[in-house]
C-alpha positions in Angstrom: 109.5 112.4 61.8 107.2 114.4 64.1 107.3 114.2 67.9 104.0 112.4 67.8 105.3 109.8 65.4 108.5 109.3 67.3 106.5 108.9 70.5 104.0 106.5 69.1 106.8 104.4 67.6 108.1 103.9 71.2 104.8 103.8 73.1 104.7 100.0 73.4 108.3 99.9 74.8 107.5 102.7 77.3 104.4 100.9 78.5 106.3 97.6 78.8 109.0 99.3 81.0 106.4 101.0 83.2 104.3 98.0 83.7 107.2 95.8 84.9 108.3 98.5 87.3 104.8 99.2 88.6 102.9 96.0 88.2 99.8 98.0 87.3 98.3 98.5 83.8 96.5 101.7 84.8 99.5 103.2 86.5 101.7 102.3 83.6 99.3 103.9 81.1 99.3 107.1 83.3 103.1 107.0 83.4 103.3 106.8 79.6 100.8 109.7 79.2 102.9 111.8 81.6 106.0 110.9 79.6 104.2 112.2 76.4 103.4 115.5 78.2 107.0 116.0 79.2 108.3 115.0 75.7 105.8 117.5 74.1 107.1 120.3 76.3 110.8 119.5 75.6 112.5 122.1 73.5 116.0 120.6 73.3 116.3 117.5 71.1 118.1 114.6 72.9 120.9 112.6 71.2 118.7 109.5 71.5 114.9 109.8 71.7 114.6 106.2 72.8 117.0 106.7 75.7 115.5 110.0 76.7 111.9 108.7 76.8 112.9 105.4 78.5 114.6 107.4 81.2 111.6 109.7 81.7 109.1 106.9 81.9 111.4 105.0 84.3 111.8 108.0 86.6 108.1 108.7 86.6 107.4 105.0 87.4 109.9 105.0 90.3 108.1 108.0 91.8 104.7 106.4 91.5 106.1 103.1 93.0 107.5 104.9 96.0 104.2 106.5 96.7 102.4 103.2 96.2 104.6 101.1 98.5 102.8 102.1 101.7 99.4 101.3 100.2 100.7 97.9 99.0 102.3 97.1 102.4 98.9 97.7 104.0 97.0 95.8 101.2 94.5 93.3 102.6 95.3 89.7 101.8 97.6 88.7 98.9 98.8 91.3 96.4 99.0 90.4 92.7 99.7 92.8 89.9 97.0 93.9 87.6 96.5 91.1 85.0 98.0 91.8 81.6 96.4 89.9 78.8 98.3 91.5 75.9 101.9 92.8 76.1 102.1 95.4 73.2 105.9 95.3 73.0 107.6 92.6 71.0 111.3 92.0 70.5 112.2 88.6 69.1 115.8 88.9 70.3 114.6 89.2 73.9 111.4 87.3 73.8 112.4 84.9 76.6 113.3 87.7 79.0 110.1 89.6 78.1 107.8 86.7 78.7 109.4 85.6 81.9 109.6 89.1 83.4 105.8 89.7 82.9 104.6 86.6 84.7 102.7 86.9 87.9 105.4 85.0 89.7 108.2 87.4 88.5 106.2 90.5 89.3 105.5 89.3 92.8 109.2 88.9 93.3 109.9 92.3 91.8 107.5 93.8 94.3 109.9 92.9 97.1 112.8 94.9 95.6 113.5 98.6 96.2 112.3 100.9 93.5 115.8 101.5 92.2 116.7 97.8 92.3 113.5 97.0 90.4 114.2 99.7 87.8 117.8 98.6 87.3 116.8 94.9 86.9 114.0 95.7 84.4 116.2 98.0 82.3 119.3 95.8 82.2 118.0 92.2 82.5 114.8 92.5 80.6 115.4 95.3 78.0 119.2 95.1 77.6 120.0 98.8 78.5 123.7 99.4 79.2 124.8 100.4 82.7 125.9 103.8 81.3 122.3 104.4 80.2 120.9 103.1 83.5 123.3 105.4 85.4 121.9 108.4 83.5 118.3 107.3 84.1 118.7 106.6 87.8 121.1 109.5 88.4 123.6 107.2 90.0 127.1 106.1 89.0 127.6 102.9 87.0 129.1 101.0 89.9 126.1 101.6 92.0 123.8 100.6 89.2 125.7 97.4 88.7 125.3 96.7 92.4 121.5 97.4 92.2 121.1 95.1 89.3 123.3 92.3 90.9 121.2 92.4 94.1 118.0 92.3 92.2 119.3 89.5 89.9 120.3 87.4 93.0 116.9 87.9 94.6 115.0 87.0 91.4 117.2 83.9 90.7 116.6 82.6 94.2 112.9 83.0 94.1 111.9 82.5 90.5 109.9 79.3 89.8 110.3 77.2 86.7 107.7 77.0 84.0 106.9 74.4 81.4 109.6 74.8 78.7 107.2 73.7 75.9 104.6 76.4 75.5 102.3 74.3 73.5 102.3 71.6 76.2 101.3 74.2 78.8 98.6 75.7 76.6 97.1 72.2 75.8 97.1 71.3 79.5 95.4 74.5 80.4 92.8 74.0 77.7 92.0 70.5 79.1 91.8 71.9 82.6 89.3 74.6 81.7 87.2 72.1 79.6 87.1 69.8 82.6 85.9 72.6 84.8 83.2 73.5 82.4 82.0 69.9 82.2 82.3 69.2 85.9 84.7 66.4 85.2 86.2 65.8 88.7 88.6 63.0 87.7 90.1 65.1 84.9 90.5 68.1 87.1 92.3 66.1 89.7 94.6 64.4 87.1 95.7 67.8 85.8 96.7 69.3 89.1 100.0 68.6 90.9 99.7 66.9 94.2 100.9 70.1 96.0 99.1 72.5 93.7 98.2 75.9 95.2 95.5 78.4 94.3 95.9 81.9 95.7 93.4 84.7 95.2 93.7 88.5 95.4 90.4 90.1 96.3 91.9 93.2 97.9 89.1 93.1 100.5 86.6 94.0 97.7 85.6 90.6 96.4 84.4 87.4 98.1 87.0 84.7 98.9 86.5 81.2 100.2 88.3 80.9 103.5 91.7 82.6 103.5 91.8 82.7 99.7 94.6 80.1 99.7 94.0 76.4 98.9 96.5 73.5 98.5 96.3 70.0 97.1 93.2 67.9 97.7 91.5 70.8 99.4 91.7 72.8 96.1 90.3 69.9 94.1 87.3 69.7 96.5 86.8 73.4 96.3 86.9 73.5 92.5 84.6 70.5 92.0 82.2 71.8 94.7 81.7 75.4 93.3 82.0 74.8 89.6 78.5 73.4 89.1 77.0 76.5 90.9 78.9 78.9 88.8 78.0 77.1 85.5 74.4 77.1 86.6 74.3 80.9 86.7 75.9 81.3 83.3 79.5 81.9 84.2 81.8 81.6 81.2 85.5 80.8 81.0 87.3 82.6 78.2 90.7 81.0 77.7 93.4 83.7 77.3 97.0 84.3 78.1 97.4 86.2 81.4 100.8 87.7 82.1 102.4 85.5 79.5 101.1 82.3 81.0 98.0 80.2 80.0 95.0 81.4 81.8 91.4 82.6 81.5 89.1 85.5 82.0 85.9 84.6 83.8 82.7 86.5 82.8 79.1 86.5 84.0 76.2 85.8 81.8 76.2 89.4 80.6 79.8 89.2 79.6 81.1 91.3 82.5 84.5 90.5 84.0 84.5 88.5 87.2 88.1 87.4 87.6 91.3 86.3 85.8 93.2 83.0 86.4 96.8 82.6 85.5 98.2 79.0 85.5 101.8 78.0 86.2 102.6 74.6 84.6 105.5 72.4 85.1 106.3 68.7 84.4 102.9 68.1 82.9 100.7 69.4 85.7 99.4 72.7 87.1 101.5 73.8 90.0 99.9 77.2 90.8 96.7 79.1 90.0 96.8 82.8 90.7 93.4 84.5 90.8 92.7 88.2 90.6 89.2 89.1 91.9 89.8 92.7 93.0 87.5 94.8 90.8 89.9 97.7 91.0 92.5 95.6 89.1 90.1 94.3 86.4 88.5 97.5 84.9 91.0 97.8 82.1 89.7 94.5 80.7 86.2 95.8 80.4 83.1 96.4 82.6 83.3 94.5 85.9 80.5 92.5 87.4 79.4 92.5 91.1 81.3 89.5 92.4 79.3 89.4 95.6 76.1 89.0 93.7 77.5 86.3 91.3 78.8 84.3 94.3 75.5 84.6 96.2 73.5 83.4 93.1 75.9 80.5 92.6 75.5 79.4 96.2 71.8 79.5 95.8 72.0 77.4 92.7 74.1 74.9 94.5 71.5 74.5 97.2 68.7 73.8 94.7 67.7 70.1 94.5 
């Protein structure tokens, strides 16, 4: 097997590792490309190509994350990861870990860990790498890597929310919710939301937000039912789609350009959280992005029409 073939066979795994460490599709893709360049230049064949490439992409991702942390600490408003609509890596034996680790909620929690803790958690808890392999990757001893993973696991366990166990139930509820939004069915929207539901939006200072971008309970119901008619009037479409492994949608303007993504967290038969990404810098990998300011302005004009 050629180097190209070996790399392509592992590309989806390498992206999956990088995305979970970085929370960014574009940065993960860049990390994978840099890994290829280093693999191409390698003259000594490693004992395990998978272990070697996994270590390289992890180290690259750690370096990128360290440089990005200052920017993220200064990020305006709420920070969410770049939305992932398709996870290219599949492993039936670890499907539960993979799905849980890519959710918006998990990635927000991972963001609070140190780069080394984050890498240790991703490699061991999500992908099942041994501590011996992780020690080589992180250039630390096994005991230190166990401590890194243990601290990360404790943090994740304490903060991780629960999701609807039955995936079909969650998807069916999400479908009803988006149908109700399209139809302007206020009663159905209210029935599908938990009493303490929250909607939090990430605009990054580059997209319009209502108020602080955070709405709770009845205030959220009022917001959704107030703005939905205006958006529908200007041709906004709701394309149901998995977002970070949870039921969600991509919102597009009348030309099909991307406006936002919504990811829903469902528990006990109701929607508990809606995470919205509006920052255009985080949506470009999904296709051409619309001018959100123009769309919102047009929707508001439509709402004022008699």
